[in-house]
KEKE-128479 format. One record per residue (C-alpha): residue number from 1; x, z, y. Coordinates in Angstrom, 3 decimals, padded with zeros to 6 digits, m for minus. Layout:
REM KEKE-128479
R kolmar       xx       zz       yy
R    NUM        X        Z        Y
...
END
This chain:
REM KEKE-128479
R kolmar       xx       zz       yy
R      1 m000.300 m000.590 m000.152
R      2  001.578 m000.744  003.555
R      3  002.327  001.842  005.469
R      4 m000.595  000.860  008.456
R      5 m003.608  000.981  005.912
R      6 m002.534  004.138  004.868
R      7 m002.281  006.075  007.720
R      8 m005.977  004.007  008.672
R      9 m007.439  005.911  005.941
R     10 m005.682  009.065  006.465
R     11 m007.412  009.022  009.929
R     12 m010.655  008.522  008.775
R     13 m013.428  011.955  007.703
R     14 m013.661  013.398  004.137
R     15 m017.766  014.423  004.297
R     16 m017.683  017.760  003.185
R     17 m017.614  018.870 m000.216
R     18 m018.744  021.907 m001.690
R     19 m016.538  024.032 m003.802
R     20 m018.188  023.952 m006.883
R     21 m016.920  026.755 m010.032
R     22 m015.720  025.144 m013.273
R     23 m018.474  025.232 m015.756
R     24 m018.450  028.284 m018.832
R     25 m021.188  027.448 m020.832
R     26 m019.012  027.723 m023.837
R     27 m017.413  031.025 m023.426
R     28 m020.796  033.278 m022.264
R     29 m024.269  032.998 m023.989
R     30 m025.482  034.417 m020.643
R     31 m024.701  031.113 m018.655
R     32 m027.316  028.817 m017.780
R     33 m029.683  026.875 m020.111
R     34 m031.807  023.968 m019.486
R     35 m035.672  024.678 m021.147
R     36 m037.405  021.468 m020.006
R     37 m034.286  018.924 m019.398
R     38 m031.562  017.935 m021.856
R     39 m028.554  016.270 m021.110
R     40 m028.121  012.820 m019.865
R     41 m032.087  012.794 m020.005
R     42 m033.481  009.889 m018.321
R     43 m035.719  010.873 m015.145
R     44 m037.697  008.280 m012.871
R     45 m038.354  010.816 m010.350
R     46 m036.327  012.293 m006.892
R     47 m036.787  015.435 m007.067
R     48 m037.331  017.349 m010.833
R     49 m038.474  020.456 m011.425
R     50 m036.742  022.082 m014.242
R     51 m037.030  025.661 m016.035
R     52 m033.864  027.199 m017.685
R     53 m033.260  030.702 m018.438
R     54 m029.425  032.861 m017.219
R     55 m028.783  036.376 m017.992
R     56 m029.211  038.516 m020.494
R     57 m033.033  037.502 m022.794
R     58 m034.859  040.662 m021.840
R     59 m033.662  042.162 m019.756
R     60 m035.679  043.536 m016.086
R     61 m033.484  042.169 m013.434
R     62 m033.662  040.176 m010.117
R     63 m030.294  037.401 m009.731
R     64 m029.789  034.254 m008.047
R     65 m028.964  030.412 m008.916
R     66 m027.138  027.722 m006.633
R     67 m027.561  024.329 m007.580
R     68 m024.799  021.851 m006.392
R     69 m026.406  018.065 m006.365
R     70 m024.381  015.144 m007.372
R     71 m021.218  014.402 m004.677
R     72 m022.810  016.812 m002.603
R     73 m025.153  014.131 m001.635
R     74 m027.556  017.006 m000.960
R     75 m026.626  020.637  000.555
R     76 m027.078  023.188 m002.051
R     77 m030.111  024.898 m003.046
R     78 m030.620  028.533 m004.221
R     79 m033.912  029.887 m005.965
R     80 m034.176  032.918 m007.327
R     81 m033.558  034.120 m011.526
R     82 m036.339  036.747 m012.450
R     83 m035.323  038.613 m015.653
R     84 m033.723  035.698 m016.829
R     85 m035.468  033.009 m015.935
R     86 m035.353  030.354 m012.453
R     87 m037.277  027.279 m011.775
R     88 m035.584  024.631 m009.532
R     89 m036.155  021.534 m007.102
R     90 m033.610  019.421 m007.610
R     91 m032.819  016.637 m005.735
R     92 m031.640  013.356 m007.630
R     93 m029.187  009.873 m006.652
R     94 m030.229  006.706 m007.859
R     95 m027.432  006.240 m011.133
R     96 m025.846  009.280 m013.033
R     97 m026.363  012.803 m011.203
R     98 m023.224  015.450 m011.938
R     99 m025.082  019.098 m011.527
R    100 m023.276  022.281 m011.107
R    101 m025.775  024.966 m012.016
R    102 m024.269  028.425 m010.958
R    103 m025.480  032.086 m011.833
R    104 m025.439  035.530 m009.720
R    105 m025.885  038.046 m011.612
R    106 m027.071  040.119 m008.446
R    107 m027.901  043.558 m009.776
R    108 m026.199  042.783 m013.053
R    109 m022.966  042.745 m011.890
R    110 m020.337  040.651 m013.383
R    111 m018.971  037.211 m012.960
R    112 m020.761  034.400 m011.693
R    113 m021.881  031.809 m014.605
R    114 m021.702  028.352 m014.406
R    115 m023.149  025.109 m016.031
R    116 m023.624  021.116 m015.534
R    117 m025.942  019.357 m016.054
R    118 m026.288  015.852 m016.270
R    119 m029.144  013.407 m015.425
R    120 m029.483  009.983 m014.750
R    121 m032.079  008.639 m012.414
R    122 m033.957  005.294 m012.500
R    123 m036.244  004.695 m009.366
R    124 m039.265  002.603 m010.894
R    125 m039.280  000.111 m007.735
R    126 m041.536 m002.210 m009.988
R    127 m044.371  000.083 m009.502
R    128 m046.617  000.808 m007.334
R    129 m046.401  003.636 m005.211
R    130 m048.487  006.051 m003.274
R    131 m048.410  005.866 m000.095
R    132 m048.279  009.122  002.189
R    133 m050.065  008.769  005.776
R    134 m051.150  010.781  008.344
R    135 m054.311  009.313  010.628
R    136 m054.481  009.945  014.339
R    137 m057.568  009.906  016.592
R    138 m057.183  007.095  019.123
R    139 m056.582  010.092  022.031
R    140 m054.674  012.634  019.810
R    141 m052.946  015.090  021.060
R    142 m051.120  015.261  017.733
R    143 m051.017  018.637  016.993
R    144 m052.964  020.465  013.886
R    145 m054.390  024.211  013.499
R    146 m051.416  027.356  013.173
R    147 m051.643  030.658  014.197
R    148 m049.315  031.961  016.935
R    149 m045.859  033.299  014.834
R    150 m046.019  030.364  013.312
R    151 m046.396  028.366  015.761
R    152 m043.518  030.188  017.401
R    153 m040.853  029.787  014.080
R    154 m041.764  026.059  013.558
R    155 m043.903  024.049  016.196
R    156 m047.668  022.397  014.835
R    157 m046.194  018.856  016.713
R    158 m046.686  015.644  014.556
R    159 m043.167  015.558  013.249
R    160 m043.973  019.705  012.151
R    161 m046.525  017.826  010.031
R    162 m044.795  015.015  009.326
R    163 m041.588  017.290  007.511
R    164 m045.329  018.789  005.656
R    165 m046.733  015.886  003.937
R    166 m043.251  014.523  003.144
R    167 m042.525  017.688  000.940
R    168 m045.912  018.015 m000.570
R    169 m045.532  014.781 m001.736
R    170 m042.626  015.786 m003.657
R    171 m044.341  018.590 m005.488
R    172 m046.847  016.705 m006.506
R    173 m044.828  014.051 m007.769
R    174 m042.830  016.383 m008.901
R    175 m045.871  019.309 m010.346
R    176 m047.134  015.865 m011.997
R    177 m044.105  014.810 m014.471
R    178 m043.213  017.681 m015.147
R    179 m046.941  018.193 m017.071
R    180 m046.319  014.605 m018.455
R    181 m043.385  016.132 m019.884
R    182 m045.045  019.110 m021.237
R    183 m047.917  016.765 m023.237
R    184 m044.761  014.908 m024.600
R    185 m046.453  011.572 m022.532
R    186 m042.738  010.584 m021.410
R    187 m040.805  011.357 m018.266
R    188 m043.356  009.729 m016.539
R    189 m045.115  010.300 m013.300
R    190 m046.217  007.854 m009.808
R    191 m043.111  007.354 m007.451
R    192 m043.865  007.650 m003.693
R    193 m043.510  004.867 m000.946
R    194 m039.759  005.492  000.690
R    195 m037.835  003.964  002.849
R    196 m034.455  004.405  004.464
R    197 m034.722  007.060  006.953
R    198 m033.178  010.637  007.642
R    199 m034.163  013.072  005.577
R    200 m036.158  016.163  006.363
R    201 m036.369  017.897  003.156
R    202 m033.220  020.888  003.377
R    203 m032.953  022.301  006.386
R    204 m029.658  022.048  006.622
R    205 m029.483  018.190  006.427
R    206 m030.655  015.211  008.645
R    207 m028.589  012.088  006.624
R    208 m030.160  009.222  005.985
R    209 m031.782  008.617  002.632
R    210 m034.414  007.117  000.904
R    211 m037.128  009.314  001.278
R    212 m040.508  009.235  001.481
R    213 m042.447  007.318  003.969
R    214 m045.057  009.029  006.243
R    215 m047.062  006.327  007.343
R    216 m048.593  007.543  011.258
R    217 m052.256  005.204  011.586
R    218 m054.654  004.843  014.069
R    219 m058.154  005.422  014.485
R    220 m059.912  003.251  016.763
R    221 m061.847  006.931  016.325
R    222 m061.711  009.420  019.229
R    223 m060.923  012.858  018.582
R    224 m064.682  014.025  019.549
R    225 m066.133  011.133  016.853
R    226 m063.777  012.759  014.353
R    227 m064.563  016.118  015.408
R    228 m068.296  015.725  015.188
R    229 m069.966  018.874  013.326
R    230 m072.582  015.790  011.551
R    231 m069.789  014.207  010.103
R    232 m067.922  017.706  008.974
R    233 m068.363  017.740  004.739
R    234 m068.734  021.553  004.688
R    235 m071.530  021.411  008.002
R    236 m074.242  021.865  004.890
R    237 m076.745  020.468  007.537
R    238 m074.923  016.941  008.691
R    239 m076.399  014.077  007.710
R    240 m073.406  011.776  007.448
R    241 m071.064  013.727  005.534
R    242 m069.000  011.365  003.505
R    243 m067.806  009.252  007.296
R    244 m064.969  010.468  008.120
R    245 m063.525  008.463  004.162
R    246 m064.738  005.414  005.923
R    247 m063.097  006.241  008.788
R    248 m059.567  006.093  006.951
R    249 m060.381  003.218  005.114
R    250 m061.229  001.485  008.451
R    251 m057.862  002.448  009.745
R    252 m056.090  001.620  006.631
R    253 m057.313 m002.253  006.719
R    254 m056.981 m002.144  010.361
R    255 m053.151 m000.616  010.306
R    256 m052.424 m004.071  008.359
R    257 m049.010 m004.765  006.772
R    258 m048.376 m003.127  003.877
R    259 m052.104 m002.427  003.488
R    260 m052.918 m005.691  004.005
R    261 m055.534 m007.477  001.401
R    262 m053.001 m009.704 m001.010
R    263 m054.544 m013.004 m002.290
R    264 m054.315 m011.395 m005.842
R    265 m056.368 m008.339 m004.538
R    266 m053.982 m005.551 m005.166
R    267 m054.892 m002.149 m005.241
R    268 m053.489 m000.239 m002.238
R    269 m052.608  003.890 m002.270
R    270 m052.824  006.314  000.221
R    271 m053.362  009.919  000.640
R    272 m054.219  010.741  003.968
R    273 m054.186  014.067  006.603
R    274 m056.501  014.072  009.294
R    275 m053.971  015.497  012.506
R    276 m057.360  015.967  014.633
R    277 m059.207  018.114  012.239
R    278 m059.948  022.051  013.859
R    279 m061.151  024.745  012.968
R    280 m064.112  026.205  015.183
R    281 m064.710  029.907  015.113
R    282 m068.037  029.788  017.306
R    283 m069.579  027.649  014.400
R    284 m067.760  028.714  011.404
R    285 m066.884  024.976  011.121
R    286 m063.903  023.109  009.966
R    287 m064.463  020.062  012.102
R    288 m062.152  016.853  011.187
R    289 m062.153  017.481  007.382
R    290 m063.509  016.645  004.083
R    291 m061.664  016.052  000.826
R    292 m062.613  012.885 m000.683
R    293 m061.104  011.105 m003.546
R    294 m062.105  007.192 m004.221
R    295 m061.902  003.304 m003.649
R    296 m063.408  001.382 m001.223
R    297 m062.610 m002.347 m002.601
R    298 m058.939 m002.804 m003.220
R    299 m058.397  000.650 m000.859
R    300 m057.832  003.484 m003.282
R    301 m057.520  006.391 m000.974
R    302 m057.274  010.529 m001.468
R    303 m058.482  012.295  001.800
R    304 m058.071  015.933  003.558
R    305 m057.689  017.836  006.956
R    306 m054.074  019.111  008.395
R    307 m055.955  022.534  008.616
R    308 m054.219  024.607  006.004
R    309 m050.894  022.952  006.925
R    310 m049.224  025.445  008.784
R    311 m049.089  027.304  005.206
R    312 m047.205  024.402  003.843
R    313 m042.909  023.770  003.712
R    314 m041.706  021.747  005.383
R    315 m038.499  021.464  003.197
R    316 m037.273  022.549 m000.113
R    317 m035.585  025.882  001.499
R    318 m039.034  026.845  002.071
R    319 m041.287  026.607 m001.071
R    320 m040.489  029.615 m002.795
R    321 m040.997  031.105  000.643
R    322 m044.069  029.845  001.602
R    323 m045.367  031.058 m002.465
R    324 m044.520  034.051 m001.567
R    325 m046.063  034.376  001.987
R    326 m048.691  037.154  001.674
R    327 m049.145  037.207  005.260
R    328 m052.716  037.189  006.085
R    329 m054.291  034.618  008.486
R    330 m056.746  035.570  010.896
R    331 m059.634  033.321  011.111
R    332 m059.882  033.609  015.055
R    333 m056.524  031.301  014.930
R    334 m056.688  029.258  011.757
R    335 m059.692  028.135  009.247
R    336 m059.604  030.621  005.768
R    337 m060.449  028.129  003.439
R    338 m059.080  029.829 m000.081
R    339 m061.629  032.474  000.568
R    340 m060.730  035.944  001.088
R    341 m057.922  037.656  001.594
R    342 m057.094  034.564  003.254
R    343 m052.850  034.976  002.637
R    344 m050.689  032.221  003.537
R    345 m049.795  031.564  000.197
R    346 m053.252  030.955 m001.217
R    347 m053.644  028.306  001.936
R    348 m050.732  026.438  000.592
R    349 m051.976  026.279 m002.598
R    350 m055.299  025.252 m001.174
R    351 m054.034  022.663  001.148
R    352 m051.217  021.273 m000.685
R    353 m053.607  021.534 m004.002
R    354 m057.040  020.217 m003.766
R    355 m055.550  017.066 m001.438
R    356 m053.384  016.781 m005.099
R    357 m057.083  017.015 m006.398
R    358 m058.257  014.364 m004.349
R    359 m055.047  011.397 m005.373
R    360 m056.516  012.955 m008.637
R    361 m059.673  010.730 m007.631
R    362 m057.454  007.533 m006.674
R    363 m055.826  007.974 m009.664
R    364 m059.121  007.470 m011.438
R    365 m059.431  010.840 m012.574
R    366 m063.408  012.624 m012.474
R    367 m064.197  016.466 m012.271
R    368 m062.845  018.112 m015.506
R    369 m063.933  021.911 m017.359
R    370 m060.292  023.030 m016.255
R    371 m057.047  022.364 m014.533
R    372 m056.316  020.610 m011.146
R    373 m059.521  018.515 m011.097
R    374 m061.768  021.614 m011.208
R    375 m060.412  024.359 m009.166
R    376 m057.482  025.445 m010.961
R    377 m055.138  024.752 m007.971
R    378 m055.530  028.389 m006.569
R    379 m052.535  028.685 m008.682
R    380 m050.864  026.127 m007.813
R    381 m047.672  028.261 m006.518
R    382 m047.280  029.313 m009.997
R    383 m045.625  025.774 m011.009
R    384 m043.099  026.385 m008.446
R    385 m042.194  030.521 m008.284
R    386 m040.971  032.964 m011.325
R    387 m042.558  035.624 m010.373
R    388 m045.949  036.371 m007.843
R    389 m046.283  038.377 m004.817
R    390 m047.319  041.812 m005.343
R    391 m051.092  041.663 m004.290
R    392 m052.750  043.353 m006.867
R    393 m053.117  044.618 m010.473
R    394 m053.125  041.133 m011.459
R    395 m049.957  039.506 m010.064
R    396 m047.541  038.382 m012.489
R    397 m044.309  040.025 m012.570
R    398 m042.908  036.764 m014.325
R    399 m044.824  033.338 m014.617
R    400 m044.180  031.721 m017.277
R    401 m045.503  027.674 m018.226
R    402 m048.378  028.891 m019.886
R    403 m049.272  030.752 m016.213
R    404 m049.429  027.838 m014.513
R    405 m052.536  025.458 m013.912
R    406 m052.181  021.690 m014.771
R    407 m053.501  018.710 m015.038
R    408 m056.588  018.709 m017.941
R    409 m055.659  016.739 m020.868
R    410 m058.107  013.800 m019.999
R    411 m056.225  013.145 m016.369
R    412 m052.986  013.256 m018.762
R    413 m054.579  010.370 m020.750
R    414 m055.832  008.630 m018.166
R    415 m052.065  008.976 m016.621
R    416 m050.219  007.400 m019.463
R    417 m052.209  004.308 m019.088
R    418 m052.068  003.476 m015.776
R    419 m050.103  001.245 m014.056
R    420 m048.318  003.767 m011.745
R    421 m047.344  005.454 m014.612
R    422 m045.220  002.649 m016.404
R    423 m042.269  003.360 m017.658
R    424 m039.537  000.893 m019.155
R    425 m039.912 m001.788 m020.916
R    426 m043.880 m001.210 m020.757
R    427 m045.522 m004.729 m019.624
R    428 m048.077 m005.262 m016.954
R    429 m051.729 m004.877 m018.377
R    430 m054.124 m007.525 m017.031
R    431 m057.219 m006.108 m016.408
R    432 m059.655 m007.451 m019.127
R    433 m063.122 m004.886 m019.694
R    434 m064.228 m003.640 m022.891
R    435 m067.263 m005.144 m025.028
R    436 m069.923 m002.684 m027.042
R    437 m070.881 m004.418 m030.059
R    438 m074.015 m002.720 m032.423
R    439 m074.160 m003.228 m035.989
R    440 m076.171 m002.305 m038.535
R    441 m075.040  001.623 m039.323
R    442 m073.090  001.848 m035.673
R    443 m070.991 m000.264 m032.862
R    444 m067.773 m001.329 m032.820
R    445 m065.877 m001.766 m029.190
R    446 m063.274 m003.842 m029.138
R    447 m061.118 m004.673 m026.290
R    448 m057.812 m007.535 m025.867
R    449 m055.764 m004.460 m024.201
R    450 m056.290 m001.618 m026.025
R    451 m058.815  000.995 m026.007
R    452 m056.735  004.807 m025.910
R    453 m059.510  006.764 m024.967
R    454 m063.173  007.305 m025.653
R    455 m064.533  010.493 m024.174
R    456 m068.340  011.656 m025.381
R    457 m070.206  013.090 m022.880
R    458 m073.362  015.255 m023.202
R    459 m075.715  017.061 m020.878
R    460 m073.241  016.389 m018.326
R    461 m069.992  017.023 m019.326
R    462 m066.926  015.760 m021.563
R    463 m067.451  017.515 m024.802
R    464 m065.279  015.762 m026.779
R    465 m063.144  013.037 m027.065
R    466 m060.864  010.756 m028.600
R    467 m057.678  009.623 m028.368
R    468 m055.544  007.363 m029.987
R    469 m051.695  009.123 m030.816
R    470 m050.443  005.789 m032.725
R    471 m051.363  003.418 m029.920
R    472 m053.956  002.249 m028.263
R    473 m056.646  000.543 m030.566
R    474 m057.584 m003.332 m030.102
R    475 m061.538 m002.182 m032.289
R    476 m062.444  000.993 m033.320
R    477 m066.046  001.629 m035.542
R    478 m068.515  004.295 m033.638
R    479 m070.610  005.985 m035.970
R    480 m072.963  008.167 m034.055
R    481 m072.958  011.220 m036.451
R    482 m069.125  011.628 m036.497
R    483 m069.324  011.589 m032.653
R    484 m071.778  013.799 m032.680
R    485 m069.766  016.111 m034.653
R    486 m067.347  016.006 m032.381
R    487 m068.618  018.233 m029.797
R    488 m069.683  021.930 m029.959
R    489 m073.246  022.836 m032.148
R    490 m075.255  023.039 m028.889
R    491 m074.756  019.621 m028.467
R    492 m075.502  018.006 m031.646
R    493 m078.694  017.424 m031.575
R    494 m080.791  014.093 m032.011
R    495 m082.716  014.568 m029.038
R    496 m079.863  014.177 m026.867
R    497 m078.470  011.345 m024.873
R    498 m074.586  011.232 m025.639
R    499 m073.215  009.561 m023.074
R    500 m070.095  007.356 m024.239
R    501 m066.737  006.535 m021.475
R    502 m064.862  003.676 m022.813
R    503 m061.483  003.492 m021.152
R    504 m058.788  000.592 m021.738
R    505 m055.501 m000.574 m020.767
R    506 m055.849 m002.413 m017.860
R    507 m057.941  000.516 m016.100
R    508 m060.688 m000.639 m017.507
R    509 m063.482  001.138 m018.509
R    510 m067.334  000.472 m020.435
R    511 m069.851  002.874 m019.760
R    512 m073.168  004.173 m022.231
R    513 m075.365  006.191 m020.740
R    514 m076.947  007.096 m024.255
R    515 m075.265  005.438 m027.161
R    516 m078.295  006.104 m029.899
R    517 m080.895  004.367 m027.901
R    518 m078.784  001.392 m026.926
R    519 m077.770  000.687 m031.113
R    520 m081.492  001.480 m031.476
R    521 m083.043 m001.184 m028.597
R    522 m080.047 m003.851 m029.573
R    523 m081.401 m004.377 m033.220
R    524 m084.490 m006.783 m033.032
R    525 m085.653 m009.632 m036.336
R    526 m085.490 m013.002 m036.439
R    527 m087.911 m013.602 m039.148
R    528 m086.928 m010.981 m041.737
R    529 m082.962 m011.139 m040.364
R    530 m081.499 m009.048 m038.419
R    531 m080.013 m009.918 m035.220
R    532 m077.733 m007.787 m032.383
R    533 m077.394 m008.068 m028.820
R    534 m074.288 m006.893 m027.341
R    535 m073.593 m004.560 m024.261
R    536 m074.486 m005.898 m021.247
R    537 m071.009 m007.221 m019.282
R    538 m071.275 m005.423 m016.371
R    539 m074.171 m002.558 m015.070
R    540 m078.038 m003.597 m013.547
R    541 m077.596 m003.410 m010.070
R    542 m080.672 m005.678 m008.817
R    543 m083.785 m003.747 m009.454
R    544 m085.875 m007.347 m008.949
R    545 m084.079 m009.235 m011.542
R    546 m085.504 m011.065 m014.385
R    547 m084.695 m009.875 m017.482
R    548 m083.874 m013.661 m019.597
R    549 m083.269 m014.648 m023.355
R    550 m082.321 m018.302 m025.411
R    551 m081.342 m018.933 m028.446
R    552 m079.463 m021.677 m029.788
R    553 m078.887 m023.608 m033.146
R    554 m077.056 m026.858 m032.622
R    555 m076.161 m027.352 m029.242
R    556 m074.791 m030.479 m027.677
R    557 m074.258 m029.892 m023.982
R    558 m074.114 m026.802 m021.852
R    559 m075.332 m027.578 m018.336
R    560 m073.168 m025.218 m015.873
R    561 m075.000 m024.366 m012.534
R    562 m072.546 m022.645 m010.775
R    563 m070.949 m022.576 m007.358
R    564 m069.385 m018.826 m005.755
R    565 m071.245 m016.902 m008.706
R    566 m073.050 m018.230 m011.600
R    567 m076.649 m020.205 m011.564
R    568 m077.532 m020.657 m014.769
R    569 m077.202 m022.687 m017.598
R    570 m079.353 m025.583 m019.540
R    571 m078.472 m025.731 m023.392
R    572 m080.022 m029.459 m024.764
R    573 m080.231 m029.175 m028.066
R    574 m080.953 m032.541 m030.413
R    575 m084.623 m032.213 m028.989
R    576 m085.572 m030.410 m025.435
R    577 m083.667 m027.957 m023.825
R    578 m083.784 m024.325 m022.277
R    579 m083.298 m022.612 m019.329
R    580 m080.658 m019.633 m018.712
R    581 m081.568 m018.839 m015.619
R    582 m081.703 m020.472 m012.438
R    583 m080.679 m024.155 m011.259
R    584 m078.484 m024.285 m008.221
R    585 m075.270 m024.669 m006.769
R    586 m072.814 m027.615 m008.337
R    587 m074.055 m028.236 m011.914
R    588 m071.087 m029.319 m014.176
R    589 m071.673 m030.025 m018.204
R    590 m069.749 m029.339 m021.320
R    591 m070.046 m031.210 m024.509
R    592 m069.763 m030.334 m027.570
R    593 m069.127 m032.245 m030.216
R    594 m070.873 m032.119 m034.238
R    595 m068.575 m030.135 m035.869
R    596 m068.334 m028.377 m032.639
R    597 m070.412 m024.292 m032.269
R    598 m070.386 m021.943 m029.520
R    599 m068.273 m018.543 m031.084
R    600 m068.322 m016.186 m027.494
R    601 m068.083 m016.634 m023.917
R    602 m065.454 m015.525 m021.816
R    603 m067.581 m014.075 m018.342
R    604 m065.967 m012.921 m014.582
R    605 m068.128 m010.273 m013.949
R    606 m068.991 m007.414 m011.198
R    607 m072.017 m006.853 m009.021
R    608 m073.216 m010.368 m010.370
R    609 m072.141 m012.817 m012.983
R    610 m068.914 m014.623 m010.841
R    611 m067.928 m016.492 m013.052
R    612 m067.765 m017.798 m017.215
R    613 m066.465 m020.131 m019.292
R    614 m067.765 m021.646 m022.831
R    615 m065.500 m020.563 m026.238
R    616 m066.214 m022.915 m028.846
R    617 m064.619 m022.935 m032.639
R    618 m062.479 m025.765 m031.137
R    619 m062.083 m025.228 m028.221
R    620 m062.678 m023.337 m024.472
R    621 m064.344 m024.987 m021.206
R    622 m063.362 m024.874 m018.328
R    623 m064.236 m021.621 m015.876
R    624 m067.220 m022.153 m013.828
R    625 m067.893 m020.268 m010.609
R    626 m065.368 m018.130 m008.415
R    627 m062.559 m017.825 m011.087
R    628 m061.203 m014.760 m008.906
R    629 m064.227 m012.468 m009.136
R    630 m064.665 m009.719 m010.664
R    631 m063.347 m008.461 m013.844
R    632 m062.576 m010.931 m016.910
R    633 m064.494 m009.929 m020.115
R    634 m064.382 m012.159 m023.184
R    635 m067.891 m011.543 m025.309
R    636 m067.098 m012.561 m028.537
R    637 m068.941 m010.930 m031.789
R    638 m066.990 m009.314 m034.868
R    639 m065.541 m010.597 m037.660
R    640 m068.474 m012.082 m040.250
R    641 m070.853 m012.533 m037.296
R    642 m072.128 m015.269 m035.490
R    643 m073.175 m016.374 m031.563
R    644 m076.589 m017.212 m032.106
R    645 m078.092 m016.819 m028.531
R    646 m077.269 m015.483 m024.960
R    647 m079.337 m012.717 m022.908
R    648 m079.353 m011.459 m019.853
R    649 m081.224 m010.462 m016.183
R    650 m081.061 m013.313 m012.927
R    651 m082.137 m012.733 m009.838
R    652 m081.316 m015.167 m006.929
R    653 m078.327 m016.030 m009.628
R    654 m076.877 m014.514 m013.179
R    655 m076.668 m010.211 m012.403
R    656 m076.402 m009.548 m016.349
R    657 m074.704 m011.425 m019.128
R    658 m074.554 m010.612 m023.070
R    659 m074.390 m011.771 m026.314
R    660 m077.532 m012.638 m029.306
R    661 m075.414 m012.594 m032.732
R    662 m076.019 m011.974 m036.179
R    663 m074.626 m011.760 m039.916
R    664 m075.973 m015.609 m040.508
R    665 m076.441 m018.506 m038.365
R    666 m079.913 m019.850 m037.321
R    667 m080.528 m023.068 m039.863
R    668 m080.195 m026.053 m037.436
END
C-alpha cells in the first residue's frame, strides 16, 4: 500500500464499537440459554422476541441481560432477568447477525456470563407489507391527548406520535412472529413497509437505517368534522358511528402514490391512527375515535384513535418501563379506555393490543372465542415482560409463555396461508373460489388451490374446525353426522342449523349458512334419477332476481349475451332452444362438435356474474364478459357425475349461477 493511502485510512474515523465480553457458554451452565431460537436460525423480521434463561434455576433473584447487536449496528440493550428468565427484543440487520448476550448476576453476585448467538435475517421484500399511517385533519394542530407529566417528558406532537406508531408496529410484528413459531407454523409474520431514513427505535441513536415508514395522510375533513360526536363509535346515540372508517378510506385513496389503485387491483393493507382524537370530559366521550377493521374494495384497513398513545413506548428502551408503569391517568386529562383502575400499562395494552385486533380484521380474522380477536389484548404486556408490576394478588411474579395472550388457533391458520406471511420457497397462489357439490350422502368440497380450514359454526359461533397438517386438500368429503360429532354435545342436535366456512389458499372463502338444508334442497329427481345442483357460486345480492334453470342433452351451439357482465345464454339443440337469462349486450356463439359435450363452466363472480367460459370434453371457449371482474371459480361435477344443466338467478343480468349434475347422462 502506498504511504498516501495509509495516511488517508489513518485519518478516517472508526465507527463506535461496544466492547463485548468473550463467550463463556461452555464454561458455565448458568450462562444465557435460548428457548425459542437456535444457532443460525433463519428470521424474516427486523425485530425478534427472544426468550431464554440465565443464572441458577429455581432461584429467586433479580438480574439483567445486555444484548450486543451485530457489528454494533444498534445500541446495546438491557433487559431484566427475573428468577432466571428473560425476554429480549433484538434488532437484526439483513444477513448473518453475530449477537452477544451478557448476563449480569446482580443480587446473586459473581462474574458476568456470556453467550454468542448467530441468526440470519432475510427481509421478504416480495411480500405485500402492512403500512403504518397517521391521519391528520385538514386543519390539524398535530397534537394528541397526553397527561401533563408525560407531555413534559416527551411532548405530544407529530414527531412523538410517529415514533410511537413505528414502535407499536414492530411490537405487533414481533408478537405475531413468536405466536406463529410457537404454533409450529414457521418463523413467519407480516413485514412492515420500510424505507431508508433516521431510525427512532433507540433513544440513544438516530442513525439512518431501513426502518418502518409512517405515512402522514391529510384528510379533507376538518377537526370539527372528525370530532363530530355523531360519528364517535362509543357514542351510543350516534347515528353515523362507522363514518370514520370511510373517512380513512377516502384519505388513503386521495393520498395516491403507493396507495394508488393498480391494474390488477392489488390489495393495500394499512393501519391508520387518527391524530385528532380527543377526550371530551364533559361529554365523557372519546371524539374522533373508532376501533374498526375490514376492507373497502382493494383497501384493507384497521383504524384507531390516538387517545391512549401517551402510554405507548417511543423506542425499545421504553418497552419494559411502559408495560410496568402503574401510574394512574386521570380522566380530567385523558380517556380511560381500559376501565378501572386506568393505569398507564393498562392503557398501553388496550391501545396497542386493541389496535392489533383491528389489524387482525384487515387480515381477514373474525372475532374468536379467545385471544387478540376477543379481548385477550388486556394482557398484551405479558409478552414483553418477565414479571408484572404488583397491583393485586393476581399480579404475576414470573410471566411465562402460558400466561401470555395470543392469537387464536383459527387466526394463526389464516395467517399461515395469507400471502403477506409467505415464506421462501412458497409460491404465489392465484385467487380461485372453492365449490361445494352435494351428493347422495353428503357433499364434496373442491378447490384447485387447496382447502386449508373448514370451520363448523352453530348458534352464532365456531364450535369446531377441520385443519390439514399434511397440507391443503384439493377435495374434502363432508358428512353431516361427522361434522356434528366434532362439536360439543349441546350443539349436535339435528334441528340446529350448522354453518360451514370453507377457506382455501388465495384468500377465498365459501360460506354455507345451513349445511343440512343446502344438501336437502340440492337433491331432486328427473324421473327416478337422482339429480343434484351445486351451491351457487356467489351470495344472493339481488332481492328482485328470478330463479332460472335449463336442462340440456345434446347441445349444438351456445350463444352468450354479454358486455361488462353476462346477460344470459341461449342453448340450441337439434330441435329448438332454451333461454337462460336475458338477451342483451353483444352475442357470441360457441359451436360444439358432434362428439362434444359440456363438462363444466368457469365463471367470474362478485355481486353478479361478471364472465363465463364454457368447458367441454374437447376444449374451452373464450371468456365472455368482464374477464377481470369478480373472483374466478370452476364449476365441474365431481368424478363419476355428469353436468346436465345450469341454474341460477337473473335480474337485469345474471346474478347467480350453478350447475346441475347426475350420476347418469340424460338421454339424447
